[in-house]
C-alpha positions, 0 to 999 in steps of 0.5 A: 500500500502506498502513501496515496492509498493510505491517505485516501483510506484514512480520509474516509474514516469516521472523524473520531478515528481520524482524530485518533490516527492524527494524534498517533501520527503527531506523537510519532513526530514528537518521538523523532523531535531530534531528527525533525529539529535537525531538518529545521536547522538544515533549512534555517542554515540554507536560508541564511546562506541564501541571504548571505549570497545572491538572494536579496532580502526584502524589508518588512516595510516593502512587504507590507506596502505590497500586501496592502496594495493587493488587499485593496 
């Protein structure tokens, strides 16, 4: 059974069973907190390197101004 099949079957479970399954899955992530923390640390380091390199950051003021224009 592949991930797509598991997902499809899980989404057809009654809500109480989906909640229980979700809880177990979240707990399994907590059990791997060290591994997950390393993944996030790697991502943060890569983003920091990107900002130090060719990628230019955008100030919060510029982002807010663009967001306001989009909402109007």
